[in-house]
Gaussian input, Z-matrix of N, CA and C with variables (Angstrom, degrees):
# hf/3-21g

backbone

0 1
 N
 C     1     B1
 C     2     B2     1     A1
 N     3     B3     2     A2     1     D1
 C     4     B4     3     A3     2     D2
 C     5     B5     4     A4     3     D3
 N     6     B6     5     A5     4     D4
 C     7     B7     6     A6     5     D5
 C     8     B8     7     A7     6     D6
 N     9     B9     8     A8     7     D7
 C    10    B10     9     A9     8     D8
 C    11    B11    10    A10     9     D9
 N    12    B12    11    A11    10    D10
 C    13    B13    12    A12    11    D11
 C    14    B14    13    A13    12    D12
 N    15    B15    14    A14    13    D13
 C    16    B16    15    A15    14    D14
 C    17    B17    16    A16    15    D15
 N    18    B18    17    A17    16    D16
 C    19    B19    18    A18    17    D17
 C    20    B20    19    A19    18    D18
 N    21    B21    20    A20    19    D19
 C    22    B22    21    A21    20    D20
 C    23    B23    22    A22    21    D21
 N    24    B24    23    A23    22    D22
 C    25    B25    24    A24    23    D23
 C    26    B26    25    A25    24    D24
 N    27    B27    26    A26    25    D25
 C    28    B28    27    A27    26    D26
 C    29    B29    28    A28    27    D27
 N    30    B30    29    A29    28    D28
 C    31    B31    30    A30    29    D29
 C    32    B32    31    A31    30    D30
 N    33    B33    32    A32    31    D31
 C    34    B34    33    A33    32    D32
 C    35    B35    34    A34    33    D33
 N    36    B36    35    A35    34    D34
 C    37    B37    36    A36    35    D35
 C    38    B38    37    A37    36    D36
 N    39    B39    38    A38    37    D37
 C    40    B40    39    A39    38    D38
 C    41    B41    40    A40    39    D39
 N    42    B42    41    A41    40    D40
 C    43    B43    42    A42    41    D41
 C    44    B44    43    A43    42    D42
 N    45    B45    44    A44    43    D43
 C    46    B46    45    A45    44    D44
 C    47    B47    46    A46    45    D45
 N    48    B48    47    A47    46    D46
 C    49    B49    48    A48    47    D47
 C    50    B50    49    A49    48    D48
 N    51    B51    50    A50    49    D49
 C    52    B52    51    A51    50    D50
 C    53    B53    52    A52    51    D51
 N    54    B54    53    A53    52    D52
 C    55    B55    54    A54    53    D53
 C    56    B56    55    A55    54    D54
 N    57    B57    56    A56    55    D55
 C    58    B58    57    A57    56    D56
 C    59    B59    58    A58    57    D57
 N    60    B60    59    A59    58    D58
 C    61    B61    60    A60    59    D59
 C    62    B62    61    A61    60    D60
 N    63    B63    62    A62    61    D61
 C    64    B64    63    A63    62    D62
 C    65    B65    64    A64    63    D63
 N    66    B66    65    A65    64    D64
 C    67    B67    66    A66    65    D65
 C    68    B68    67    A67    66    D66
 N    69    B69    68    A68    67    D67
 C    70    B70    69    A69    68    D68
 C    71    B71    70    A70    69    D69
 N    72    B72    71    A71    70    D70
 C    73    B73    72    A72    71    D71
 C    74    B74    73    A73    72    D72
 N    75    B75    74    A74    73    D73
 C    76    B76    75    A75    74    D74
 C    77    B77    76    A76    75    D75
 N    78    B78    77    A77    76    D76
 C    79    B79    78    A78    77    D77
 C    80    B80    79    A79    78    D78
 N    81    B81    80    A80    79    D79
 C    82    B82    81    A81    80    D80
 C    83    B83    82    A82    81    D81
 N    84    B84    83    A83    82    D82
 C    85    B85    84    A84    83    D83
 C    86    B86    85    A85    84    D84
 N    87    B87    86    A86    85    D85
 C    88    B88    87    A87    86    D86
 C    89    B89    88    A88    87    D87
 N    90    B90    89    A89    88    D88
 C    91    B91    90    A90    89    D89
 C    92    B92    91    A91    90    D90
 N    93    B93    92    A92    91    D91
 C    94    B94    93    A93    92    D92
 C    95    B95    94    A94    93    D93
 N    96    B96    95    A95    94    D94
 C    97    B97    96    A96    95    D95
 C    98    B98    97    A97    96    D96
 N    99    B99    98    A98    97    D97
 C   100   B100    99    A99    98    D98
 C   101   B101   100   A100    99    D99
 N   102   B102   101   A101   100   D100
 C   103   B103   102   A102   101   D101
 C   104   B104   103   A103   102   D102
 N   105   B105   104   A104   103   D103
 C   106   B106   105   A105   104   D104
 C   107   B107   106   A106   105   D105
 N   108   B108   107   A107   106   D106
 C   109   B109   108   A108   107   D107
 C   110   B110   109   A109   108   D108
 N   111   B111   110   A110   109   D109
 C   112   B112   111   A111   110   D110
 C   113   B113   112   A112   111   D111
 N   114   B114   113   A113   112   D112
 C   115   B115   114   A114   113   D113
 C   116   B116   115   A115   114   D114
 N   117   B117   116   A116   115   D115
 C   118   B118   117   A117   116   D116
 C   119   B119   118   A118   117   D117
 N   120   B120   119   A119   118   D118
 C   121   B121   120   A120   119   D119
 C   122   B122   121   A121   120   D120
 N   123   B123   122   A122   121   D121
 C   124   B124   123   A123   122   D122
 C   125   B125   124   A124   123   D123
 N   126   B126   125   A125   124   D124
 C   127   B127   126   A126   125   D125
 C   128   B128   127   A127   126   D126
 N   129   B129   128   A128   127   D127
 C   130   B130   129   A129   128   D128
 C   131   B131   130   A130   129   D129
 N   132   B132   131   A131   130   D130
 C   133   B133   132   A132   131   D131
 C   134   B134   133   A133   132   D132
 N   135   B135   134   A134   133   D133
 C   136   B136   135   A135   134   D134
 C   137   B137   136   A136   135   D135
 N   138   B138   137   A137   136   D136
 C   139   B139   138   A138   137   D137
 C   140   B140   139   A139   138   D138
 N   141   B141   140   A140   139   D139
 C   142   B142   141   A141   140   D140
 C   143   B143   142   A142   141   D141
 N   144   B144   143   A143   142   D142
 C   145   B145   144   A144   143   D143
 C   146   B146   145   A145   144   D144
 N   147   B147   146   A146   145   D145
 C   148   B148   147   A147   146   D146
 C   149   B149   148   A148   147   D147
 N   150   B150   149   A149   148   D148
 C   151   B151   150   A150   149   D149
 C   152   B152   151   A151   150   D150
 N   153   B153   152   A152   151   D151
 C   154   B154   153   A153   152   D152
 C   155   B155   154   A154   153   D153
 N   156   B156   155   A155   154   D154
 C   157   B157   156   A156   155   D155
 C   158   B158   157   A157   156   D156
 N   159   B159   158   A158   157   D157
 C   160   B160   159   A159   158   D158
 C   161   B161   160   A160   159   D159
 N   162   B162   161   A161   160   D160
 C   163   B163   162   A162   161   D161
 C   164   B164   163   A163   162   D162
 N   165   B165   164   A164   163   D163
 C   166   B166   165   A165   164   D164
 C   167   B167   166   A166   165   D165
 N   168   B168   167   A167   166   D166
 C   169   B169   168   A168   167   D167
 C   170   B170   169   A169   168   D168
 N   171   B171   170   A170   169   D169
 C   172   B172   171   A171   170   D170
 C   173   B173   172   A172   171   D171
 N   174   B174   173   A173   172   D172
 C   175   B175   174   A174   173   D173
 C   176   B176   175   A175   174   D174
 N   177   B177   176   A176   175   D175
 C   178   B178   177   A177   176   D176
 C   179   B179   178   A178   177   D177
 N   180   B180   179   A179   178   D178
 C   181   B181   180   A180   179   D179
 C   182   B182   181   A181   180   D180
 N   183   B183   182   A182   181   D181
 C   184   B184   183   A183   182   D182
 C   185   B185   184   A184   183   D183
 N   186   B186   185   A185   184   D184
 C   187   B187   186   A186   185   D185
 C   188   B188   187   A187   186   D186
 N   189   B189   188   A188   187   D187
 C   190   B190   189   A189   188   D188
 C   191   B191   190   A190   189   D189
 N   192   B192   191   A191   190   D190
 C   193   B193   192   A192   191   D191
 C   194   B194   193   A193   192   D192
 N   195   B195   194   A194   193   D193
 C   196   B196   195   A195   194   D194
 C   197   B197   196   A196   195   D195
 N   198   B198   197   A197   196   D196
 C   199   B199   198   A198   197   D197
 C   200   B200   199   A199   198   D198
 N   201   B201   200   A200   199   D199
 C   202   B202   201   A201   200   D200
 C   203   B203   202   A202   201   D201
 N   204   B204   203   A203   202   D202
 C   205   B205   204   A204   203   D203
 C   206   B206   205   A205   204   D204
 N   207   B207   206   A206   205   D205
 C   208   B208   207   A207   206   D206
 C   209   B209   208   A208   207   D207
 N   210   B210   209   A209   208   D208
 C   211   B211   210   A210   209   D209
 C   212   B212   211   A211   210   D210
 N   213   B213   212   A212   211   D211
 C   214   B214   213   A213   212   D212
 C   215   B215   214   A214   213   D213

   B1=1.4287
   B2=1.5217
   B3=1.3023
   B4=1.4590
   B5=1.5293
   B6=1.3236
   B7=1.4619
   B8=1.5206
   B9=1.3243
   B10=1.4587
   B11=1.5236
   B12=1.3291
   B13=1.4617
   B14=1.5181
   B15=1.3227
   B16=1.4589
   B17=1.5241
   B18=1.3261
   B19=1.4653
   B20=1.5202
   B21=1.3294
   B22=1.4641
   B23=1.5236
   B24=1.3412
   B25=1.4557
   B26=1.5106
   B27=1.3131
   B28=1.4671
   B29=1.5244
   B30=1.3253
   B31=1.4567
   B32=1.5136
   B33=1.3116
   B34=1.4638
   B35=1.5267
   B36=1.3296
   B37=1.4619
   B38=1.5160
   B39=1.3182
   B40=1.4546
   B41=1.5256
   B42=1.3265
   B43=1.4611
   B44=1.5216
   B45=1.3166
   B46=1.4595
   B47=1.5181
   B48=1.3227
   B49=1.4562
   B50=1.5198
   B51=1.3317
   B52=1.4540
   B53=1.5193
   B54=1.3193
   B55=1.4568
   B56=1.5274
   B57=1.3220
   B58=1.4653
   B59=1.5236
   B60=1.3307
   B61=1.4654
   B62=1.5283
   B63=1.3396
   B64=1.4603
   B65=1.5247
   B66=1.3350
   B67=1.4525
   B68=1.5201
   B69=1.3256
   B70=1.4650
   B71=1.5242
   B72=1.3328
   B73=1.4594
   B74=1.5273
   B75=1.3312
   B76=1.4593
   B77=1.5160
   B78=1.3219
   B79=1.4617
   B80=1.5210
   B81=1.3252
   B82=1.4624
   B83=1.5218
   B84=1.3259
   B85=1.4624
   B86=1.5220
   B87=1.3220
   B88=1.4641
   B89=1.5213
   B90=1.3162
   B91=1.4608
   B92=1.5260
   B93=1.3295
   B94=1.4613
   B95=1.5208
   B96=1.3271
   B97=1.4616
   B98=1.5204
   B99=1.3232
   B100=1.4560
   B101=1.5151
   B102=1.3196
   B103=1.4597
   B104=1.5289
   B105=1.3316
   B106=1.4632
   B107=1.5243
   B108=1.3250
   B109=1.4675
   B110=1.5320
   B111=1.3196
   B112=1.4644
   B113=1.5265
   B114=1.3265
   B115=1.4615
   B116=1.5217
   B117=1.3184
   B118=1.4589
   B119=1.5303
   B120=1.3270
   B121=1.4670
   B122=1.5271
   B123=1.3281
   B124=1.4624
   B125=1.5275
   B126=1.3240
   B127=1.4684
   B128=1.5278
   B129=1.3216
   B130=1.4696
   B131=1.5288
   B132=1.3252
   B133=1.4650
   B134=1.5228
   B135=1.3324
   B136=1.4602
   B137=1.5235
   B138=1.3287
   B139=1.4658
   B140=1.5276
   B141=1.3292
   B142=1.4676
   B143=1.5273
   B144=1.3334
   B145=1.4666
   B146=1.5229
   B147=1.3216
   B148=1.4609
   B149=1.5193
   B150=1.3246
   B151=1.4705
   B152=1.5344
   B153=1.3267
   B154=1.4689
   B155=1.5280
   B156=1.3312
   B157=1.4663
   B158=1.5275
   B159=1.3199
   B160=1.4603
   B161=1.5310
   B162=1.3292
   B163=1.4647
   B164=1.5252
   B165=1.3352
   B166=1.4629
   B167=1.5286
   B168=1.3320
   B169=1.4653
   B170=1.5277
   B171=1.3261
   B172=1.4610
   B173=1.5257
   B174=1.3293
   B175=1.4673
   B176=1.5267
   B177=1.3247
   B178=1.4585
   B179=1.5251
   B180=1.3104
   B181=1.4583
   B182=1.5311
   B183=1.3142
   B184=1.4534
   B185=1.5261
   B186=1.3283
   B187=1.4614
   B188=1.5212
   B189=1.3275
   B190=1.4576
   B191=1.5215
   B192=1.3226
   B193=1.4586
   B194=1.5175
   B195=1.3127
   B196=1.4563
   B197=1.5188
   B198=1.3188
   B199=1.4580
   B200=1.5203
   B201=1.3179
   B202=1.4552
   B203=1.5200
   B204=1.3198
   B205=1.4559
   B206=1.5112
   B207=1.3061
   B208=1.4568
   B209=1.5152
   B210=1.2927
   B211=1.4582
   B212=1.5197
   B213=1.2993
   B214=1.4609
   B215=1.4958
   A1=108.17
   A2=115.02
   A3=120.67
   A4=107.54
   A5=115.43
   A6=118.70
   A7=109.76
   A8=113.05
   A9=120.97
   A10=107.15
   A11=116.16
   A12=121.52
   A13=108.18
   A14=116.79
   A15=121.62
   A16=108.44
   A17=116.00
   A18=122.54
   A19=107.40
   A20=116.87
   A21=119.09
   A22=113.02
   A23=117.01
   A24=120.24
   A25=115.75
   A26=118.17
   A27=120.05
   A28=111.91
   A29=116.62
   A30=119.87
   A31=114.28
   A32=116.36
   A33=121.91
   A34=107.77
   A35=116.01
   A36=121.06
   A37=108.11
   A38=116.33
   A39=122.55
   A40=108.90
   A41=116.46
   A42=121.42
   A43=106.41
   A44=117.07
   A45=121.85
   A46=107.14
   A47=115.99
   A48=121.42
   A49=109.75
   A50=115.79
   A51=121.36
   A52=110.80
   A53=115.47
   A54=121.58
   A55=112.16
   A56=117.60
   A57=121.55
   A58=111.69
   A59=117.58
   A60=120.24
   A61=111.94
   A62=117.05
   A63=122.25
   A64=111.11
   A65=116.27
   A66=120.52
   A67=113.50
   A68=117.13
   A69=122.17
   A70=108.35
   A71=116.14
   A72=121.75
   A73=108.96
   A74=115.37
   A75=120.74
   A76=109.34
   A77=115.90
   A78=123.13
   A79=107.62
   A80=116.61
   A81=121.75
   A82=108.46
   A83=115.69
   A84=119.44
   A85=109.08
   A86=114.32
   A87=120.81
   A88=107.52
   A89=116.22
   A90=121.67
   A91=108.62
   A92=115.31
   A93=121.64
   A94=108.28
   A95=116.70
   A96=120.44
   A97=107.94
   A98=116.14
   A99=120.74
   A100=111.53
   A101=114.02
   A102=120.27
   A103=110.78
   A104=115.36
   A105=121.00
   A106=111.76
   A107=117.26
   A108=120.48
   A109=110.62
   A110=116.73
   A111=121.26
   A112=110.13
   A113=117.01
   A114=120.96
   A115=111.21
   A116=116.55
   A117=121.14
   A118=111.10
   A119=117.24
   A120=120.11
   A121=111.80
   A122=117.08
   A123=121.13
   A124=113.50
   A125=117.86
   A126=120.90
   A127=110.90
   A128=118.02
   A129=120.88
   A130=111.41
   A131=117.03
   A132=121.14
   A133=109.69
   A134=116.99
   A135=120.83
   A136=110.46
   A137=117.09
   A138=119.87
   A139=110.67
   A140=117.44
   A141=120.89
   A142=111.30
   A143=116.97
   A144=120.99
   A145=110.64
   A146=116.67
   A147=121.25
   A148=110.85
   A149=116.76
   A150=119.90
   A151=111.07
   A152=117.41
   A153=120.99
   A154=110.50
   A155=116.63
   A156=121.24
   A157=112.76
   A158=117.15
   A159=122.07
   A160=110.16
   A161=116.21
   A162=120.87
   A163=112.64
   A164=117.65
   A165=119.84
   A166=112.04
   A167=117.50
   A168=121.11
   A169=112.35
   A170=116.43
   A171=121.81
   A172=109.41
   A173=117.22
   A174=118.87
   A175=111.36
   A176=114.89
   A177=120.19
   A178=109.32
   A179=117.61
   A180=119.80
   A181=110.17
   A182=115.15
   A183=120.35
   A184=109.64
   A185=115.30
   A186=120.44
   A187=108.42
   A188=116.02
   A189=121.17
   A190=107.83
   A191=115.15
   A192=120.19
   A193=107.24
   A194=115.36
   A195=120.17
   A196=109.98
   A197=114.73
   A198=121.00
   A199=107.96
   A200=116.06
   A201=120.04
   A202=112.40
   A203=117.08
   A204=120.64
   A205=114.12
   A206=117.62
   A207=120.88
   A208=111.40
   A209=115.65
   A210=120.88
   A211=108.99
   A212=116.19
   A213=120.92
   A214=111.53
   D1=133.77
   D2=174.81
   D3=-125.56
   D4=152.32
   D5=179.07
   D6=-144.61
   D7=160.54
   D8=178.30
   D9=-139.08
   D10=136.76
   D11=176.42
   D12=-103.34
   D13=127.28
   D14=-178.31
   D15=-121.74
   D16=114.27
   D17=178.92
   D18=-91.07
   D19=118.04
   D20=-177.45
   D21=-88.63
   D22=3.38
   D23=174.92
   D24=85.53
   D25=-3.39
   D26=-179.25
   D27=-113.76
   D28=22.89
   D29=179.83
   D30=86.04
   D31=7.93
   D32=177.73
   D33=-119.00
   D34=131.54
   D35=177.04
   D36=-117.06
   D37=134.14
   D38=-179.43
   D39=-100.52
   D40=127.80
   D41=172.84
   D42=-96.90
   D43=121.10
   D44=175.15
   D45=-112.82
   D46=125.00
   D47=-173.05
   D48=-128.66
   D49=139.90
   D50=178.25
   D51=-135.08
   D52=157.17
   D53=-176.34
   D54=-123.92
   D55=19.00
   D56=-179.03
   D57=-60.50
   D58=-31.57
   D59=-179.90
   D60=-66.84
   D61=-14.03
   D62=176.82
   D63=-103.65
   D64=7.16
   D65=-179.48
   D66=79.04
   D67=17.93
   D68=-179.20
   D69=-112.71
   D70=123.25
   D71=-178.93
   D72=-84.89
   D73=80.80
   D74=-177.23
   D75=-149.56
   D76=130.16
   D77=174.44
   D78=-128.88
   D79=135.06
   D80=179.17
   D81=-133.97
   D82=163.72
   D83=176.37
   D84=-147.83
   D85=158.80
   D86=177.11
   D87=-148.62
   D88=136.87
   D89=176.15
   D90=-93.05
   D91=136.72
   D92=-178.27
   D93=-125.78
   D94=131.21
   D95=175.06
   D96=-73.20
   D97=118.69
   D98=179.85
   D99=130.78
   D100=-176.87
   D101=-177.75
   D102=-85.13
   D103=-175.09
   D104=-177.84
   D105=-61.26
   D106=-34.50
   D107=179.06
   D108=-62.60
   D109=-42.48
   D110=177.33
   D111=-66.15
   D112=-42.54
   D113=179.92
   D114=-63.37
   D115=-35.80
   D116=-179.80
   D117=-59.79
   D118=-31.52
   D119=178.66
   D120=-69.79
   D121=-15.37
   D122=-177.75
   D123=-101.09
   D124=-3.60
   D125=-177.90
   D126=-61.14
   D127=-49.13
   D128=-179.15
   D129=-64.94
   D130=-33.63
   D131=177.88
   D132=-65.77
   D133=-46.54
   D134=178.86
   D135=-62.21
   D136=-42.54
   D137=179.15
   D138=-61.22
   D139=-47.36
   D140=-179.63
   D141=-62.52
   D142=-43.77
   D143=178.57
   D144=-60.95
   D145=-42.94
   D146=-178.35
   D147=-65.36
   D148=-46.10
   D149=179.49
   D150=-62.47
   D151=-34.04
   D152=177.79
   D153=-73.37
   D154=-47.89
   D155=-176.60
   D156=-66.66
   D157=-30.70
   D158=-178.57
   D159=-117.67
   D160=40.52
   D161=-175.01
   D162=-59.08
   D163=-26.14
   D164=178.17
   D165=-66.19
   D166=-20.68
   D167=177.99
   D168=-88.21
   D169=-13.17
   D170=-177.60
   D171=-120.46
   D172=75.98
   D173=-178.06
   D174=-64.27
   D175=147.33
   D176=176.98
   D177=-70.25
   D178=149.70
   D179=177.93
   D180=-61.50
   D181=145.40
   D182=-179.78
   D183=-70.59
   D184=129.88
   D185=179.42
   D186=-89.68
   D187=126.28
   D188=179.55
   D189=-104.13
   D190=121.66
   D191=177.76
   D192=-101.48
   D193=117.65
   D194=-178.09
   D195=-96.64
   D196=141.43
   D197=175.37
   D198=-74.17
   D199=126.17
   D200=-178.18
   D201=-84.40
   D202=1.78
   D203=177.22
   D204=79.11
   D205=8.06
   D206=-179.88
   D207=-87.36
   D208=165.92
   D209=177.95
   D210=-92.44
   D211=144.58
   D212=178.71
   D213=-90.17

């Protein structure tokens, strides 16, 4: 996940986030009232919301169950 904070000068900062580095073709954004420091506090929230809202694009890692060689 990569993100960029864009301050438009009117007290609103735009968070632009992309997931291309994870092989996911998805870009999202959120406007935050405040400066870049305030917007930075919302980056993890936006990431979590995006992963939840688009969970079909972020499959869980495959769980491998290994046989321990014991008898049942």
